N, C-alpha and C positions, 0 to 999 in steps of 0.2 A: 727747781719743780715748777709744772706748770698747774695753777687753781682752777676747779672747774667752779663755776658758779650755777647752784641749782635755785633757779627763782622760785618763790611760794605758786606763782601760777604753773608752773608744773607737778606741784602735788597736786594742785586743781583737777590737771588732766588726770592721771594715774586715779585721782580720786571715781572720775567720772567714769575711768576704764574700770575700775574693780568693779562699778552697780551690777547687780543680779540679772546682766542684760539676758542670761541664758533661760533662765524661767519664765519670760514674759509670754503673756497670751499674744494671740492674734489682735486681741482688743488693743492690749497693753501696747501693742506694737504699732498700733494707728494712734493712740493718743501720741508716741513718741514721736511720729510721725508730724502729728500737727503742732508740735509744740517747737521741733526743728522746722517747718517754716517758718516762723517767727526771728528764728537766728536766722533763717540764709535772709530773709529782710535785711537785718543789721548787717551783717555781712557785706550783702550789696552797696549798702549807703557807710559803711564804713570804707569798702573798696575807691568810693567815691568819695569819700575823704581824702583820701590816701593821694587820687591824682591829682583830687584840686590843689592840693598841698605841694605835690612834688609835680608840676605839668611838664616837664623838659623827662622824665624819665623813664625811660624807653622799656625797661622790665615791666613797670608798673602798666605800662599800655597795653604790653603782650600778656598782662596775667589780665589786665580788663577785659581784654577780646576772650580770653578763655573761659571769664564767667557771664559776662554780659551780650547781648546779640550776638547769640550765638549757636549753631546749630551742633553742636560736640556732644547734644544728649538725644539726638532725634538719630533716628524714629524710636516712638514708642507708642504702642497700640494704645486709644484711648488719649493721648497725651499730648504728642508730637509728631505731625507730618513728618514724612521722608524729608529733610533739607529746611527744616522750620527752625529759623534763629529765635531764643527768647532767652530772657535773664535766668537765670537756675532759680530764681526763690521763685517765677513764673512758672515752670516747670514743676518745683511743690505746690501751688496753689492748684495747679490743674490737677496734679494726683490728688490731692485733698478732696474735689469734685466727684471722686469716683469712692470715695473711701466709704467705708461701713462704720459709725460712729453715732452712738449714742443721742440724742438732741442734749440731751442735758450734762453729758459729757464735752459734750460740744462748747457748751455754751461755757463751763468752767475754763474753759481751755484758752478759747477766746479772751476771755477776761485776764488770766495769767498772763496770754500773749500780748495785750494791750500794755498792762501794768511793766511788764518788762521790755515794750519798746520803748516807753517812756522813761524808764530808767535810763537803757542804753544813751537815749538821746539827750540827756541833762550830761552826759560824759561831755571832757573835751574834747575837741575837733582830733588833736593831738593825738590822744590817749587814743580813740577810736581808728585813727589810720595805724596806729602802730600796731594792733591788735595782728592785724593781717599778716605780719609774716609768724605770729604765734598760731593762728589756724594753717597757715598753708604749710608751714615750714615743719612737720611732722604732728602737730596737734590734733588737727582734724581727721590725719591718716589712721591715729592712734586710735581716736574716738569710735571712728566708724568700724572699724574690726571689731571692736568691743560689740559695738552692736549688733553685726553679723555673726555675733554667739546665739540670737534669739534664733528659735528654730520655727517658728511656723509663720512662715510669709505667702499664702496661701489666698490671695487677695489680689485683682488686679493693680488696687493702690500700692502695695504693698511690695508687688515685682517691681512697681516703678519707682519705689522710695530705694527698694535694692539695687536697682539698676544706676539707681544714682550715688548712692554708696560705693559702689565698687568702681563707678567711671571715675569720681574724683580719689579714689584710691591712687588709680592709674596715673591720673592726672597731676597729683601733687608727689609723686612718689618718684621719677627720675632727677637725680640728681644733678643734672647738667642741663635740663631743659624744662625739668617740672616746675606748677607753679610755686613749691617751693623755693625753687634755687631763683625765680625771678621775684621773690620778696624778702627773704632773710638777710639783706640788708638794710630794712628800716628797723634791727635790734631792737626787740619790746624787751621792756622790762616791769618789772612788778608794778608801775604804776596799770598794767591791765590787767591786773589780779579781780576788779571787779566784774567785767566782761565775762571772765569765766567763771568765777564764782557767780553771778547771775543765769547763765549757761546751765550749767550744772542744778541748782533751783529750778528753772522751768521743766527740765526735764522729769527731776526729782514729781515738782508739784502734779504733771501731767501722768505721770507713770508712778504713783506713791510706792507699788508692788518692786522698783529697782532698790529700795531699801531693805529687803526682806534678807 
C-alpha cells in the first residue's frame, strides 16, 4: 500500500486558503496586495538562491526566466508597457504606487514587511531554495484561487493585482511545462514550514479581518 505523506506546511497552505477571503473590503484587499509584495520579494530572492545552489539546473533556469526580467505580465495600464521586461516583484511594487491606502495602514504594513523579510533572510539558503517547489507546484495556485474569492477589485491597482494572480495560476498549472513542473524536483519538506507560517502571519497582520 502506498503511503501518502501530508507535510505540515501543506496544512498551513490550507489554513491560508480557509481565511475569510470572500468578505474582504476593497481597502482590506489593498492591504493584502501590500503584504503580498513583501512575499514576492522573498520569492525572487529564494529563486535566486535556488539558481545559485543549482547552477546547472536547466529547469530552474527556465523557471527563473519565467519570473525575472520577463514581459509575461506586460502590458498592463499604469504598471507595465507593451513588451516591457521586469521581475514579478517589480510589477507588484509598481501597482502599489497607484494603490489607494491610508498612510497609517501603509506604515503599519511596511513595518510588518520589514520584519517579515528580516525573518526570512535569517533562514538557511538551502531551505529557502526548497520553498520554491512548494510555492510553484500548487501551493500558490491554491492561495491565489482563494484570494480571488474577494469581490471588490474596483481600483486600477487591484485590477493589476488580479491580473498578477490570474496569470500566475496559468503559469503554474500546466502539468508538463508549467512552473510547478519546473520546480517539483526540489522536493520540499517540513523544514520550509517557517516560510509558510510567516506568509500566513503577514497576510493576517495586514488584513486582520481575514480571521473573522
